[in-house]
C-alpha positions as CSV (number, residue, x, y, z in Angstrom):
1,M,0.0,0.0,0.0
2,R,2.9,2.4,0.7
3,H,3.9,2.1,-3.0
4,I,0.5,3.3,-4.1
5,I,0.5,6.2,-1.7
6,L,3.9,7.3,-3.0
7,T,2.9,7.0,-6.7
8,L,-0.3,9.0,-6.1
9,A,1.7,11.7,-4.5
10,L,4.0,11.8,-7.6
11,A,0.9,12.2,-9.8
12,A,-0.4,15.1,-7.7
13,A,2.9,16.9,-7.9
14,L,3.3,16.8,-11.7
15,P,0.9,19.6,-12.6
16,A,2.6,21.9,-9.9
17,L,5.9,21.9,-11.7
18,P,7.0,25.4,-12.8
19,A,5.5,26.5,-16.0
20,A,8.9,28.1,-16.8
21,A,10.2,24.6,-17.7
22,Q,9.5,25.1,-21.4
23,D,10.7,21.6,-22.3
24,L,8.4,19.8,-20.0
25,S,5.1,18.4,-21.3
26,V,2.5,16.7,-19.2
27,Y,-0.1,14.4,-20.7
28,A,-3.1,12.6,-19.3
29,G,-5.9,10.4,-20.5
30,L,-8.3,7.6,-19.8
31,G,-9.4,4.5,-21.7
32,L,-12.1,1.8,-21.5
33,T,-11.5,-1.7,-22.9
34,V,-14.3,-4.2,-23.2
35,D,-13.5,-7.8,-24.5
36,N,-15.1,-11.2,-24.7
37,A,-12.0,-13.3,-23.7
38,D,-12.8,-16.7,-22.1
39,D,-16.5,-16.3,-23.3
40,D,-17.1,-13.7,-20.7
41,T,-17.5,-9.9,-20.8
42,N,-14.4,-8.2,-19.2
43,T,-13.8,-4.5,-18.7
44,D,-10.7,-2.5,-17.9
45,L,-10.8,1.2,-17.0
46,N,-7.4,2.9,-17.3
47,L,-6.3,6.4,-16.2
48,Y,-2.8,7.8,-16.6
49,I,-0.6,10.9,-16.3
50,E,2.8,11.3,-17.9
51,G,5.5,13.9,-17.9
52,D,8.1,14.2,-20.7
53,F,11.3,16.3,-20.6
54,K,13.5,16.2,-23.7
55,G,12.7,12.5,-24.3
56,L,12.9,11.4,-20.7
57,Y,9.5,10.4,-19.5
58,F,7.9,9.2,-16.3
59,G,4.3,8.3,-15.5
60,L,1.7,6.6,-13.4
61,S,-1.3,4.7,-14.6
62,G,-4.0,2.8,-12.8
63,D,-6.4,0.0,-14.0
64,V,-9.7,-1.0,-12.5
65,V,-10.6,-4.3,-14.0
66,S,-13.7,-6.6,-13.7
67,I,-11.5,-9.5,-12.6
68,T,-11.7,-10.1,-8.9
69,D,-8.6,-8.7,-7.1
70,G,-7.1,-7.7,-10.4
71,N,-6.8,-3.9,-9.9
72,Y,-3.3,-2.5,-10.3
73,V,-1.0,0.6,-10.6
74,D,1.9,1.0,-12.9
75,V,4.8,3.3,-12.2
76,Y,7.2,3.7,-15.2
77,A,10.0,5.7,-16.6
78,G,12.0,5.7,-19.9
79,Y,13.7,7.5,-22.7
80,R,12.4,7.9,-26.3
81,N,14.0,9.5,-29.3
82,A,13.8,9.7,-33.1
83,L,16.8,9.9,-35.4
84,D,17.1,12.1,-38.5
85,S,16.6,8.9,-40.5
86,G,13.1,8.5,-39.0
87,L,14.2,5.5,-36.9
88,S,12.7,5.8,-33.4
89,Y,13.5,3.9,-30.2
90,D,12.1,3.7,-26.7
91,L,13.7,2.2,-23.6
92,S,11.7,1.9,-20.4
93,V,11.2,0.2,-17.0
94,D,7.7,-0.4,-15.5
95,R,6.8,-1.5,-12.0
96,T,3.3,-3.1,-11.7
97,L,1.8,-3.0,-8.2
98,Y,-1.4,-4.9,-7.4
99,T,-3.7,-3.3,-4.9
100,V,-4.6,-6.5,-3.1
101,D,-2.1,-9.3,-4.0
102,E,1.2,-7.5,-3.4
103,A,3.1,-10.8,-3.8
104,S,2.3,-10.7,-7.6
105,D,4.0,-7.3,-8.2
106,Y,6.6,-7.4,-11.0
107,T,8.9,-5.3,-13.1
108,T,9.1,-5.1,-16.9
109,L,12.1,-4.0,-18.9
110,A,11.1,-3.0,-22.4
111,V,12.5,-1.8,-25.7
112,S,10.7,-0.6,-28.8
113,I,12.2,0.2,-32.2
114,G,10.2,1.8,-35.0
115,L,11.1,2.1,-38.7
116,P,8.9,4.2,-41.1
117,L,8.0,2.7,-44.4
118,G,7.6,5.8,-46.4
119,D,4.6,7.9,-45.4
120,V,2.1,5.1,-45.3
121,A,3.3,2.6,-42.7
122,T,5.6,1.9,-39.8
123,L,7.3,-1.4,-38.8
124,T,7.9,-1.8,-35.1
125,F,9.7,-4.3,-32.9
126,D,8.7,-4.5,-29.2
127,G,10.6,-6.7,-26.7
128,D,9.8,-7.2,-23.0
129,Y,11.5,-9.0,-20.2
130,Y,9.5,-9.6,-17.1
131,L,11.1,-9.9,-13.6
132,N,8.3,-12.1,-12.3
133,P,7.7,-13.2,-8.7
134,G,8.5,-16.9,-8.1
135,D,10.6,-19.0,-10.5
136,A,9.2,-17.9,-13.8
137,D,11.3,-15.9,-16.3
138,T,9.1,-14.6,-19.1
139,S,10.0,-12.6,-22.2
140,D,8.2,-11.7,-25.4
141,G,8.9,-10.1,-28.8
142,Y,6.4,-8.6,-31.2
143,L,6.7,-7.5,-34.8
144,T,4.0,-5.0,-35.8
145,I,3.1,-3.2,-39.0
146,D,0.8,-0.1,-38.9
147,Y,-0.7,1.0,-42.2
148,Y,-2.2,4.5,-42.4
149,L,-5.2,4.2,-44.6
150,N,-5.9,7.9,-44.2
151,D,-5.7,10.5,-41.5
152,K,-8.5,8.8,-39.6
153,I,-8.0,5.1,-40.0
154,T,-5.0,2.9,-39.1
155,L,-4.8,-0.8,-39.7
156,T,-2.5,-3.0,-37.6
157,A,-1.2,-6.6,-37.8
158,S,1.1,-8.0,-35.1
159,M,2.7,-11.3,-34.4
160,G,4.4,-12.2,-31.1
161,L,6.5,-15.0,-29.6
162,I,6.3,-15.5,-25.8
163,E,8.9,-17.4,-23.8
164,N,8.0,-18.7,-20.4
165,D,10.7,-20.7,-18.5
166,G,8.7,-21.3,-15.4
167,P,8.0,-24.8,-14.0
168,G,5.0,-26.5,-15.6
169,T,4.9,-24.1,-18.5
170,G,4.8,-25.1,-22.2
171,G,7.8,-23.0,-23.2
172,A,7.4,-20.8,-26.3
173,S,4.0,-19.8,-27.6
174,K,2.7,-17.5,-30.4
175,D,-0.1,-15.0,-30.5
176,F,-1.5,-12.7,-33.2
177,E,-3.4,-9.4,-33.4
178,L,-5.4,-7.6,-36.1
179,A,-6.8,-4.1,-35.3
180,A,-8.4,-1.1,-36.9
181,A,-8.2,2.3,-35.2
182,Y,-10.4,5.3,-35.9
183,Q,-9.5,8.8,-34.8
184,I,-12.8,10.3,-33.8
185,G,-11.5,13.7,-32.8
186,D,-8.2,15.4,-31.8
187,E,-8.3,13.7,-28.4
188,T,-10.6,10.7,-28.8
189,S,-10.2,7.4,-30.7
190,A,-11.7,3.9,-30.9
191,T,-9.9,0.7,-31.8
192,L,-11.3,-2.8,-32.6
193,H,-8.9,-5.7,-32.0
194,Y,-9.0,-9.4,-32.7
195,Y,-6.6,-11.5,-30.7
196,D,-5.7,-15.2,-31.1
197,G,-2.9,-17.4,-29.8
198,D,-1.6,-20.8,-29.0
199,D,-2.6,-20.6,-25.3
200,Y,-6.1,-19.1,-25.7
201,D,-9.1,-18.9,-28.0
202,G,-9.6,-15.9,-30.3
203,Y,-11.5,-13.0,-29.0
204,F,-12.5,-9.4,-29.8
205,A,-11.8,-6.2,-27.8
206,L,-12.9,-2.6,-28.2
207,D,-10.8,0.3,-26.8
208,L,-12.3,3.8,-26.3
209,N,-9.6,6.4,-25.5
210,W,-9.3,10.0,-24.6
211,D,-5.9,11.7,-24.4
212,T,-5.1,15.3,-23.7
213,T,-2.1,17.7,-23.0
214,L,-2.1,19.3,-19.6
215,L,1.1,21.3,-20.0
216,G,3.5,22.1,-22.9
217,G,3.4,19.9,-25.9
């Protein structure tokens, strides 16, 4: 619980940073996800606040989920940059804190590299390494292509490989995603996903998101 109190204090302090810091930007938003995984209706309400200073960023997000005892808070920090060639990269660390089951807290180390394919698409590699509680070591890698149909619609296809070395696990598994995103307004969007994988049956999910700039930008 002390972790949650400290992170909430950090979020409260962000908007009070001096406006004279011209290179500081602060963003916030909320999102609602509804899916039918496991033949059930599941919901996830996410709220976040993030500060960015010359590519260095730090943030806090919280998720209220329909799964019993599944609510959690993420505290994260990282560095993102884009080269003159258009290649972008993002290195980050994230600490996930469960509000009830603190023994399940874990840390994620992540890297993301994006390569523009002209003006119409982007190819992205995402890799994650999870410092899980217990004996399991889990990592994953995803290759994603985003195709910009127009200034409103983005089509996405992604394939991932998940490695789980914990006792009693099946080792490597694959999963897939197809998605279509629609930019409703400057700050609102909706995305329809279809997920399928070796370890679960295919299901649909709908994201509704609102994102805004509180400072700078």
